[in-house]
N, C-alpha and C positions, 0 to 999 in steps of 0.2 A: 357757095354756088351749087346748085343741084347738079349732080352727075360728075362732080370733081373726082379724079382718080384717087381711090383709096378712102373715099368719104364713108364714114359710118352711117348706117341707116337705122334709127331707133325703132321705127314702126316695124320694119322687117325683122329686126333683132327680136322683138317681143313675139311676133308671129312664129318665127322659127323656134324660139325657145319653148313656147307653149306647145307647139306641135311635137317637139322632141320629148318634153315632159309628159305628154299624153300617152306615150308608149308604155305599156305595162311593165316592161323590163328595165326601163331607165329609172335609176335611183336619184340622179342629180346631174346637173351640168356644171362642170368645173370652169370651162372657158367657152365662150361663144363669141365669134367674130363674124360680122356680116359687113362686107365692104361693097359699096356701090361703085361701079365703073361704067360710066355712061348710063345705059338703060338696064344693065345686068348686075346681078348680085353674086358675090363669091362668099360661100359659107364655110366656116371652119369651126367645128365643135368638138370639144372633149367631153365625153359622157362617162358617168360613173355607173358601173354595173355590179351585180352580185359576183363576188370573186369565185363562187362555186359553179358558175355557168361553164358549160363546155365550149370549146372552140367553135364547134358547129353551131351552137346556140348564139354565140356572139356574132358569127358570120351572118346568121339569119337576121339578127337585130340590125346589123350594119346595112344589109340589103333593104330591109324594111324602111329604115330611116332615110337612106339615100333616095329611095323611090318617093317617099312622102314629101321630103324637102324639095326634091327635084321637080315635083309637080307644081310648086308655088310659082306664080307668075314672075318671070324675070331671072330666076335662079339659073346661072350658067354652070356652076360646078359646086360640088359638095365634098368636103374632106372631113371624115369622121375618125376620131381616135378614141381609145377607151382606157379607163383606169378603174381600179377596184374602188368600191364604195368606201369612203372614209368616215361615214356617219356624220359629216359636217355639211349642213345645208349651204350651198352656194347660190343656187338659183332661187330668187325671191318672188317670182312673178306667177307661180302656179302653172297650171296646165291649160288654162283658158276654158275649162268646163264649168 
């Protein structure tokens, strides 16, 4: 049933993933979870970055991603975590461009 608590949303999953991958500093997505609760979405994403980036650069990337994902219709909250790029491609759906 639509809007069930904790229901996965494949369309929003693809939209968020492609948006994240379109960021020039993002190397890959390890884990992306988009849960629908009623009419809102909860996004949790683990992003891979270049391990040589500074903390300030990573913070800027986090702010950028939170802002862009947060603008999507229905997104209530965004949790972003980071890991170093392991050179193994996990996200298979490109960046939508």
